[in-house]
ZABA-113104 format. One record per residue (C-alpha): residue number from 1; residue in one letter; chain; x, y, z. Coordinates in nm, 4 decimals, always signed. Layout:
REM residues N
[site NUM "a" "A" [X Y Z]],
...
//
This chain:
REM residues 326
[site 1 "m" "A" [+2.1973 +0.5337 -1.1784]],
[site 2 "q" "A" [+1.9158 +0.7853 -1.1562]],
[site 3 "r" "A" [+1.6753 +0.8474 -1.4425]],
[site 4 "r" "A" [+1.4934 +1.1556 -1.5588]],
[site 5 "i" "A" [+1.1228 +1.1867 -1.6168]],
[site 6 "n" "A" [+1.1158 +1.3001 -1.9772]],
[site 7 "d" "A" [+0.9264 +1.2190 -2.2939]],
[site 8 "e" "A" [+1.1599 +0.9332 -2.3784]],
[site 9 "l" "A" [+1.1030 +0.7649 -2.0417]],
[site 10 "v" "A" [+0.7278 +0.8189 -2.0228]],
[site 11 "n" "A" [+0.6800 +0.6968 -2.3799]],
[site 12 "d" "A" [+0.8991 +0.3920 -2.3242]],
[site 13 "d" "A" [+0.7314 +0.0625 -2.4159]],
[site 14 "s" "A" [+0.7570 -0.0510 -2.0541]],
[site 15 "w" "A" [+0.5171 +0.2242 -1.9478]],
[site 16 "s" "A" [+0.2658 +0.1015 -2.2054]],
[site 17 "v" "A" [+0.2952 -0.2488 -2.0621]],
[site 18 "a" "A" [+0.2520 -0.1145 -1.7080]],
[site 19 "l" "A" [-0.0580 +0.0775 -1.8153]],
[site 20 "s" "A" [-0.2080 -0.2378 -1.9635]],
[site 21 "v" "A" [-0.1371 -0.4233 -1.6391]],
[site 22 "v" "A" [-0.3008 -0.1550 -1.4234]],
[site 23 "r" "A" [-0.6091 -0.1445 -1.6434]],
[site 24 "g" "A" [-0.6721 -0.5013 -1.5310]],
[site 25 "v" "A" [-0.7383 -0.3754 -1.1782]],
[site 26 "h" "A" [-1.0968 -0.2619 -1.1322]],
[site 27 "i" "A" [-1.1251 +0.0496 -0.9204]],
[site 28 "p" "A" [-1.4905 +0.1402 -0.8570]],
[site 29 "p" "A" [-1.5475 +0.4913 -0.9980]],
[site 30 "a" "A" [-1.7086 +0.5965 -0.6703]],
[site 31 "l" "A" [-1.3883 +0.5053 -0.4850]],
[site 32 "s" "A" [-1.1715 +0.7081 -0.7242]],
[site 33 "q" "A" [-1.4042 +1.0039 -0.6789]],
[site 34 "l" "A" [-1.3876 +0.9659 -0.3015]],
[site 35 "l" "A" [-1.0074 +0.9579 -0.3022]],
[site 36 "r" "A" [-0.9921 +1.2634 -0.5302]],
[site 37 "g" "A" [-1.2127 +1.4420 -0.2818]],
[site 38 "c" "A" [-0.9845 +1.3365 +0.0026]],
[site 39 "q" "A" [-0.6890 +1.4888 -0.1818]],
[site 40 "g" "A" [-0.8819 +1.8152 -0.1901]],
[site 41 "g" "A" [-0.9846 +1.7860 +0.1735]],
[site 42 "v" "A" [-1.3571 +1.8202 +0.1047]],
[site 43 "v" "A" [-1.4974 +1.4785 +0.2052]],
[site 44 "a" "A" [-1.7461 +1.4165 +0.4870]],
[site 45 "p" "A" [-1.8391 +1.0841 +0.6525]],
[site 46 "e" "A" [-2.1666 +1.0885 +0.4622]],
[site 47 "d" "A" [-1.9727 +1.0921 +0.1339]],
[site 48 "l" "A" [-1.7908 +0.7764 +0.2357]],
[site 49 "l" "A" [-2.1174 +0.6066 +0.3333]],
[site 50 "r" "A" [-2.2546 +0.6689 -0.0149]],
[site 51 "v" "A" [-1.9512 +0.4960 -0.1664]],
[site 52 "i" "A" [-1.9171 +0.2055 +0.0711]],
[site 53 "g" "A" [-2.1873 -0.0055 -0.0894]],
[site 54 "s" "A" [-2.0148 -0.0069 -0.4288]],
[site 55 "k" "A" [-1.9345 -0.3474 -0.5747]],
[site 56 "g" "A" [-1.5762 -0.4438 -0.5009]],
[site 57 "l" "A" [-1.5504 -0.2547 -0.1708]],
[site 58 "s" "A" [-1.5520 -0.4146 +0.1723]],
[site 59 "p" "A" [-1.6776 -0.2029 +0.4644]],
[site 60 "r" "A" [-1.5565 -0.4821 +0.6927]],
[site 61 "s" "A" [-1.1997 -0.3677 +0.6246]],
[site 62 "i" "A" [-1.2676 -0.0344 +0.7944]],
[site 63 "v" "A" [-1.4447 -0.1903 +1.0920]],
[site 64 "r" "A" [-1.1608 -0.4392 +1.1384]],
[site 65 "a" "A" [-0.8937 -0.1707 +1.1009]],
[site 66 "a" "A" [-1.0626 +0.0281 +1.3777]],
[site 67 "q" "A" [-1.0657 -0.2897 +1.5893]],
[site 68 "i" "A" [-1.4386 -0.2615 +1.6453]],
[site 69 "s" "A" [-1.5077 -0.6136 +1.5207]],
[site 70 "d" "A" [-1.3261 -0.8959 +1.3459]],
[site 71 "h" "A" [-1.6293 -1.0916 +1.2309]],
[site 72 "t" "A" [-1.7007 -1.1797 +0.8694]],
[site 73 "s" "A" [-2.0764 -1.1201 +0.8699]],
[site 74 "p" "A" [-2.2174 -0.7987 +0.7214]],
[site 75 "v" "A" [-2.1391 -0.4920 +0.9276]],
[site 76 "s" "A" [-2.3937 -0.2314 +1.0310]],
[site 77 "t" "A" [-2.4009 +0.1364 +0.9416]],
[site 78 "k" "A" [-2.3497 +0.2116 +1.3098]],
[site 79 "e" "A" [-2.0285 +0.0066 +1.3136]],
[site 80 "i" "A" [-1.9042 +0.1728 +0.9952]],
[site 81 "m" "A" [-1.9671 +0.5227 +1.1323]],
[site 82 "a" "A" [-1.7952 +0.4319 +1.4589]],
[site 83 "a" "A" [-1.4939 +0.3077 +1.2621]],
[site 84 "v" "A" [-1.4809 +0.6244 +1.0500]],
[site 85 "d" "A" [-1.5011 +0.8319 +1.3673]],
[site 86 "i" "A" [-1.1923 +0.6505 +1.4996]],
[site 87 "l" "A" [-0.9899 +0.6416 +1.1768]],
[site 88 "g" "A" [-1.1040 +0.9558 +0.9967]],
[site 89 "v" "A" [-1.2541 +0.9770 +0.6487]],
[site 90 "k" "A" [-0.9229 +0.9957 +0.4626]],
[site 91 "a" "A" [-0.7614 +0.6992 +0.6379]],
[site 92 "s" "A" [-1.0833 +0.4985 +0.5994]],
[site 93 "s" "A" [-1.0859 +0.5711 +0.2270]],
[site 94 "i" "A" [-0.7262 +0.4577 +0.1882]],
[site 95 "i" "A" [-0.7977 +0.1394 +0.3826]],
[site 96 "l" "A" [-1.0895 +0.0705 +0.1469]],
[site 97 "a" "A" [-0.8611 +0.1244 -0.1533]],
[site 98 "i" "A" [-0.5801 -0.1002 -0.0271]],
[site 99 "n" "A" [-0.8275 -0.3741 +0.0620]],
[site 100 "c" "A" [-0.9910 -0.3426 -0.2817]],
[site 101 "v" "A" [-0.6587 -0.3976 -0.4603]],
[site 102 "c" "A" [-0.5475 -0.6788 -0.2298]],
[site 103 "e" "A" [-0.8729 -0.8719 -0.2651]],
[site 104 "q" "A" [-0.8454 -0.8548 -0.6445]],
[site 105 "i" "A" [-0.4926 -0.9932 -0.6259]],
[site 106 "l" "A" [-0.6183 -1.2786 -0.4091]],
[site 107 "s" "A" [-0.9185 -1.3431 -0.6337]],
[site 108 "s" "A" [-0.6766 -1.4301 -0.9145]],
[site 109 "g" "A" [-0.5871 -1.7398 -0.7108]],
[site 110 "p" "A" [-0.2087 -1.7206 -0.6523]],
[site 111 "a" "A" [-0.0296 -1.9837 -0.4468]],
[site 112 "l" "A" [+0.0050 -1.9102 -0.0755]],
[site 113 "r" "A" [+0.3853 -1.9169 -0.0947]],
[site 114 "l" "A" [+0.3734 -1.6365 -0.3516]],
[site 115 "w" "A" [+0.1229 -1.3956 -0.2000]],
[site 116 "a" "A" [+0.1464 -1.4370 +0.1774]],
[site 117 "p" "A" [+0.5129 -1.3327 +0.2328]],
[site 118 "m" "A" [+0.4693 -1.0393 -0.0056]],
[site 119 "f" "A" [+0.1492 -0.9244 +0.1657]],
[site 120 "k" "A" [+0.3084 -0.9512 +0.5099]],
[site 121 "e" "A" [+0.6043 -0.7393 +0.4010]],
[site 122 "m" "A" [+0.3737 -0.4871 +0.2350]],
[site 123 "m" "A" [+0.1564 -0.4554 +0.5458]],
[site 124 "s" "A" [+0.4644 -0.4127 +0.7624]],
[site 125 "e" "A" [+0.5628 -0.1141 +0.5512]],
[site 126 "i" "A" [+0.2067 +0.0222 +0.5542]],
[site 127 "e" "A" [+0.1997 +0.0028 +0.9342]],
[site 128 "l" "A" [+0.5441 +0.1623 +0.9613]],
[site 129 "g" "A" [+0.4220 +0.4387 +0.7309]],
[site 130 "y" "A" [+0.1226 +0.4866 +0.9589]],
[site 131 "h" "A" [+0.3483 +0.5242 +1.2631]],
[site 132 "v" "A" [+0.5870 +0.7590 +1.0827]],
[site 133 "g" "A" [+0.2914 +0.9664 +0.9645]],
[site 134 "s" "A" [+0.1442 +0.9863 +1.3128]],
[site 135 "s" "A" [+0.4781 +1.1202 +1.4405]],
[site 136 "v" "A" [+0.5233 +1.3903 +1.1736]],
[site 137 "e" "A" [+0.2471 +1.6504 +1.1661]],
[site 138 "q" "A" [+0.3091 +1.7722 +0.8112]],
[site 139 "l" "A" [+0.2932 +1.4139 +0.6819]],
[site 140 "g" "A" [-0.0075 +1.2463 +0.8399]],
[site 141 "i" "A" [-0.1016 +0.8798 +0.8644]],
[site 142 "e" "A" [-0.2727 +0.8756 +0.5253]],
[site 143 "q" "A" [+0.0345 +0.9619 +0.3209]],
[site 144 "g" "A" [+0.2457 +0.7385 +0.5426]],
[site 145 "m" "A" [+0.0214 +0.4416 +0.4646]],
[site 146 "l" "A" [+0.0169 +0.5162 +0.0929]],
[site 147 "v" "A" [+0.3953 +0.5356 +0.0729]],
[site 148 "g" "A" [+0.4192 +0.2058 +0.2590]],
[site 149 "f" "A" [+0.1686 +0.0503 +0.0197]],
[site 150 "s" "A" [+0.3341 +0.1836 -0.2942]],
[site 151 "r" "A" [+0.6593 -0.0147 -0.2911]],
[site 152 "l" "A" [+0.5004 -0.3587 -0.3248]],
[site 153 "a" "A" [+0.1610 -0.2665 -0.4693]],
[site 154 "g" "A" [+0.3018 -0.2970 -0.8192]],
[site 155 "v" "A" [+0.4530 -0.6362 -0.7374]],
[site 156 "g" "A" [+0.1127 -0.7583 -0.6204]],
[site 157 "v" "A" [-0.0621 -0.6339 -0.9333]],
[site 158 "l" "A" [+0.1990 -0.8084 -1.1492]],
[site 159 "l" "A" [+0.1248 -1.1301 -0.9597]],
[site 160 "k" "A" [-0.2423 -1.0860 -1.0523]],
[site 161 "s" "A" [-0.1678 -0.9967 -1.4134]],
[site 162 "s" "A" [+0.1073 -1.2480 -1.4987]],
[site 163 "p" "A" [+0.0976 -1.5418 -1.2542]],
[site 164 "d" "A" [+0.3201 -1.7716 -1.4617]],
[site 165 "s" "A" [+0.5825 -1.5037 -1.5264]],
[site 166 "y" "A" [+0.5657 -1.4048 -1.1598]],
[site 167 "e" "A" [+0.6283 -1.7596 -1.0420]],
[site 168 "e" "A" [+0.9305 -1.7955 -1.2714]],
[site 169 "w" "A" [+1.0639 -1.4556 -1.1639]],
[site 170 "h" "A" [+1.0079 -1.5354 -0.7971]],
[site 171 "a" "A" [+1.1927 -1.8661 -0.8244]],
[site 172 "r" "A" [+1.4831 -1.7037 -1.0107]],
[site 173 "t" "A" [+1.5255 -1.3934 -0.7942]],
[site 174 "s" "A" [+1.3979 -1.4971 -0.4489]],
[site 175 "f" "A" [+1.1800 -1.1843 -0.4541]],
[site 176 "v" "A" [+1.4704 -0.9417 -0.4930]],
[site 177 "l" "A" [+1.3660 -0.6430 -0.7056]],
[site 178 "n" "A" [+1.6130 -0.5829 -0.9842]],
[site 179 "p" "A" [+1.5241 -0.3659 -1.2879]],
[site 180 "t" "A" [+1.6850 -0.5993 -1.5398]],
[site 181 "e" "A" [+1.5112 -0.9062 -1.4023]],
[site 182 "t" "A" [+1.1682 -0.7450 -1.3705]],
[site 183 "l" "A" [+1.1810 -0.5953 -1.7178]],
[site 184 "e" "A" [+1.2754 -0.9325 -1.8613]],
[site 185 "a" "A" [+0.9981 -1.1109 -1.6697]],
[site 186 "f" "A" [+0.7105 -0.8637 -1.7083]],
[site 187 "g" "A" [+0.8046 -0.6071 -1.9711]],
[site 188 "c" "A" [+0.7850 -0.3311 -1.7094]],
[site 189 "e" "A" [+0.9017 -0.2534 -1.3575]],
[site 190 "p" "A" [+0.6902 -0.2730 -1.0395]],
[site 191 "y" "A" [+0.7434 +0.0969 -0.9649]],
[site 192 "q" "A" [+0.5785 +0.1843 -1.2968]],
[site 193 "v" "A" [+0.2761 -0.0278 -1.2072]],
[site 194 "s" "A" [+0.2592 +0.1288 -0.8596]],
[site 195 "s" "A" [+0.2820 +0.4779 -1.0056]],
[site 196 "l" "A" [+0.0006 +0.4231 -1.2552]],
[site 197 "l" "A" [-0.2082 +0.2415 -0.9934]],
[site 198 "m" "A" [-0.1919 +0.5511 -0.7728]],
[site 199 "q" "A" [-0.3275 +0.7568 -1.0588]],
[site 200 "q" "A" [-0.6018 +0.5036 -1.1344]],
[site 201 "l" "A" [-0.7054 +0.5126 -0.7695]],
[site 202 "g" "A" [-0.7783 +0.8824 -0.8162]],
[site 203 "l" "A" [-0.4828 +1.0173 -0.6195]],
[site 204 "g" "A" [-0.3603 +1.2429 -0.8994]],
[site 205 "i" "A" [-0.0586 +1.2903 -1.1202]],
[site 206 "e" "A" [+0.1629 +1.4360 -0.8466]],
[site 207 "v" "A" [+0.1233 +1.1285 -0.6285]],
[site 208 "a" "A" [+0.1892 +0.9084 -0.9328]],
[site 209 "l" "A" [+0.5065 +1.0986 -1.0183]],
[site 210 "a" "A" [+0.6180 +1.1078 -0.6546]],
[site 211 "t" "A" [+0.5832 +0.7286 -0.6489]],
[site 212 "a" "A" [+0.7796 +0.6910 -0.9725]],
[site 213 "s" "A" [+1.0467 +0.9341 -0.8588]],
[site 214 "t" "A" [+1.0965 +0.7576 -0.5259]],
[site 215 "l" "A" [+1.0750 +0.3928 -0.6267]],
[site 216 "g" "A" [+1.2355 +0.4316 -0.9693]],
[site 217 "q" "A" [+1.5278 +0.6372 -0.8372]],
[site 218 "i" "A" [+1.4497 +0.9030 -1.0940]],
[site 219 "d" "A" [+1.6543 +1.2251 -1.1022]],
[site 220 "s" "A" [+1.6206 +1.3879 -0.7601]],
[site 221 "t" "A" [+1.6410 +1.7430 -0.8990]],
[site 222 "i" "A" [+1.2699 +1.7280 -0.9810]],
[site 223 "i" "A" [+1.2014 +1.7093 -0.6075]],
[site 224 "e" "A" [+1.3006 +2.0730 -0.5630]],
[site 225 "s" "A" [+0.9939 +2.1986 -0.7466]],
[site 226 "k" "A" [+0.7392 +1.9685 -0.5805]],
[site 227 "p" "A" [+0.7170 +1.9538 -0.1986]],
[site 228 "l" "A" [+0.5132 +1.6320 -0.2197]],
[site 229 "f" "A" [+0.8018 +1.4590 -0.3970]],
[site 230 "a" "A" [+1.0365 +1.5446 -0.1104]],
[site 231 "t" "A" [+0.8011 +1.4247 +0.1634]],
[site 232 "w" "A" [+0.7193 +1.1082 -0.0320]],
[site 233 "r" "A" [+1.0856 +1.0177 -0.0718]],
[site 234 "a" "A" [+1.1647 +1.1075 +0.2887]],
[site 235 "t" "A" [+0.8777 +0.8886 +0.4104]],
[site 236 "s" "A" [+1.0060 +0.5985 +0.2016]],
[site 237 "d" "A" [+1.3576 +0.6512 +0.3378]],
[site 238 "w" "A" [+1.2352 +0.6519 +0.6987]],
[site 239 "i" "A" [+1.0211 +0.3416 +0.6461]],
[site 240 "g" "A" [+1.3198 +0.1625 +0.4939]],
[site 241 "a" "A" [+1.5487 +0.2649 +0.7791]],
[site 242 "l" "A" [+1.3045 +0.1564 +1.0484]],
[site 243 "r" "A" [+1.2378 -0.1707 +0.8661]],
[site 244 "s" "A" [+1.6097 -0.2488 +0.8581]],
[site 245 "g" "A" [+1.6806 -0.1404 +1.2140]],
[site 246 "a" "A" [+1.9014 +0.1496 +1.1092]],
[site 247 "w" "A" [+1.6613 +0.3893 +1.2901]],
[site 248 "e" "A" [+1.7473 +0.6850 +1.0659]],
[site 249 "p" "A" [+1.7965 +0.7041 +0.6865]],
[site 250 "e" "A" [+2.1325 +0.7734 +0.5284]],
[site 251 "s" "A" [+1.9901 +1.0683 +0.3357]],
[site 252 "s" "A" [+2.0603 +1.3916 +0.5211]],
[site 253 "a" "A" [+1.7746 +1.5572 +0.3302]],
[site 254 "s" "A" [+1.5277 +1.3011 +0.4628]],
[site 255 "r" "A" [+1.6613 +1.3366 +0.8163]],
[site 256 "e" "A" [+1.6373 +1.7147 +0.8018]],
[site 257 "l" "A" [+1.2876 +1.7135 +0.6512]],
[site 258 "f" "A" [+1.1529 +1.4932 +0.9306]],
[site 259 "w" "A" [+1.3719 +1.6431 +1.2005]],
[site 260 "q" "A" [+1.1160 +1.5379 +1.4625]],
[site 261 "l" "A" [+1.2307 +1.1777 +1.4208]],
[site 262 "s" "A" [+1.6045 +1.2438 +1.4382]],
[site 263 "t" "A" [+1.7996 +1.2131 +1.7599]],
[site 264 "v" "A" [+2.0096 +1.4926 +1.9049]],
[site 265 "p" "A" [+2.3754 +1.3877 +1.9438]],
[site 266 "g" "A" [+2.4705 +1.3700 +2.3105]],
[site 267 "a" "A" [+2.1128 +1.3849 +2.4407]],
[site 268 "p" "A" [+2.0814 +1.1648 +2.7533]],
[site 269 "l" "A" [+1.7352 +1.0293 +2.6683]],
[site 270 "l" "A" [+1.5319 +0.9605 +2.3559]],
[site 271 "p" "A" [+1.2180 +1.1741 +2.3227]],
[site 272 "s" "A" [+0.9124 +0.9630 +2.4058]],
[site 273 "h" "A" [+0.7697 +0.9752 +2.0519]],
[site 274 "i" "A" [+1.0972 +0.8503 +1.8990]],
[site 275 "s" "A" [+1.1250 +0.5764 +2.1602]],
[site 276 "a" "A" [+0.7667 +0.4695 +2.0890]],
[site 277 "l" "A" [+0.8298 +0.4694 +1.7129]],
[site 278 "r" "A" [+1.1374 +0.2515 +1.7518]],
[site 279 "d" "A" [+0.9503 +0.0110 +1.9792]],
[site 280 "q" "A" [+0.6755 -0.0178 +1.7180]],
[site 281 "a" "A" [+0.9325 -0.0758 +1.4439]],
[site 282 "t" "A" [+1.1098 -0.3415 +1.6530]],
[site 283 "a" "A" [+0.7847 -0.5301 +1.7071]],
[site 284 "i" "A" [+0.7028 -0.5205 +1.3345]],
[site 285 "r" "A" [+1.0549 -0.6226 +1.2343]],
[site 286 "s" "A" [+1.0528 -0.9220 +1.4687]],
[site 287 "g" "A" [+0.7236 -1.0650 +1.3450]],
[site 288 "n" "A" [+0.5779 -0.8555 +1.0620]],
[site 289 "s" "A" [+0.2658 -0.6450 +1.0966]],
[site 290 "q" "A" [-0.0288 -0.8086 +1.2682]],
[site 291 "w" "A" [-0.2756 -0.6009 +1.0662]],
[site 292 "t" "A" [-0.5044 -0.8167 +0.8528]],
[site 293 "w" "A" [-0.7770 -0.5735 +0.7413]],
[site 294 "h" "A" [-0.6371 -0.5972 +0.3871]],
[site 295 "l" "A" [-0.7550 -0.9589 +0.3721]],
[site 296 "p" "A" [-1.1125 -1.0638 +0.2955]],
[site 297 "l" "A" [-1.1146 -1.2848 +0.6068]],
[site 298 "s" "A" [-0.9694 -1.2455 +0.9543]],
[site 299 "t" "A" [-0.6417 -1.4344 +0.9111]],
[site 300 "y" "A" [-0.3991 -1.5506 +0.6450]],
[site 301 "e" "A" [-0.4923 -1.9122 +0.7229]],
[site 302 "e" "A" [-0.8664 -1.8559 +0.6789]],
[site 303 "t" "A" [-0.8087 -1.6620 +0.3591]],
[site 304 "a" "A" [-0.5853 -1.9359 +0.2181]],
[site 305 "k" "A" [-0.8517 -2.2009 +0.2905]],
[site 306 "a" "A" [-1.1202 -1.9902 +0.1228]],
[site 307 "m" "A" [-0.8959 -1.9424 -0.1813]],
[site 308 "v" "A" [-0.8570 -2.3190 -0.2174]],
[site 309 "y" "A" [-1.2340 -2.3587 -0.1998]],
[site 310 "k" "A" [-1.2903 -2.0880 -0.4605]],
[site 311 "r" "A" [-1.0356 -2.2432 -0.6966]],
[site 312 "n" "A" [-1.1800 -2.5929 -0.6616]],
[site 313 "n" "A" [-1.5489 -2.5090 -0.6601]],
[site 314 "n" "A" [-1.6796 -2.1734 -0.7755]],
[site 315 "p" "A" [-1.3941 -1.9283 -0.8290]],
[site 316 "f" "A" [-1.6092 -1.6472 -0.9662]],
[site 317 "g" "A" [-1.9437 -1.6915 -0.7945]],
[site 318 "a" "A" [-1.8668 -1.7619 -0.4291]],
[site 319 "s" "A" [-1.8197 -1.4732 -0.1903]],
[site 320 "w" "A" [-1.5316 -1.4859 +0.0549]],
[site 321 "s" "A" [-1.7669 -1.5366 +0.3507]],
[site 322 "r" "A" [-1.9527 -1.8166 +0.1702]],
[site 323 "s" "A" [-1.6219 -1.9814 +0.0836]],
[site 324 "l" "A" [-1.5208 -1.9842 +0.4479]],
[site 325 "e" "A" [-1.8522 -2.1304 +0.5616]],
[site 326 "a" "A" [-1.8181 -2.4078 +0.3070]],
//
């Protein structure tokens, strides 16, 4: 059943709970300002350099995402600029933001069995969003990545906020998202947390509402007045279809909006960009995304070891690199 965004829904107690949860995630003000600038299309590489030294941000994530280096030692300005030149300012900013949120989730010390499968699924959808965005000119890789991030971002933040409730919910539901179960466990739904997180990141009210509309299955008639809502939902539909191996979403609106990705009945060959997209999706589906720039260290195994060290020794004072060395 679809829901409407109205005063009753927005003022629901569950939204108040979600807001409280999101306020527990520290987003450096400089990062929010950078992302707001990216939304307006007025950000230069120099603007990103001024932000990158802010506490809570890891320039290594950008360098690793650009595949310039995978080391854990401090990166140079030259390496950062080379990475931004490869990725672009907007994509680099989004990578910084995703890494910032993920590292805070990890810093709360969840068990490996709770965070690793969720992170791997989330990164698979982020990478699929990247590939969808690179194939659709009016979308772009940045929005594709954000849509991929949005579905499980709220789940991750709930893990950080309510570890005991999360563990009980996880054991009871096997990680299946059901509104009744999540409301009972957390007092709000993951899509509400994701929506408000997008706003806290500095991405604006339209992105927040597009996230809520898509993930919360809220009344689709609001999409007609906001083009972003339509592209956001279509991106989510395409990511879901590629993740499941269906290749194309059931929604005719989503197929028509991203017509570049739809096949022509009776055509003897797949266009090269569709074939490449399906190959990429097949590789991700068979083994999850291999991207690890969202982690503080190079691999899941190294990160898990560092988390154990931080929990047992100095959970608040040790840096990730220092934890690994120890």
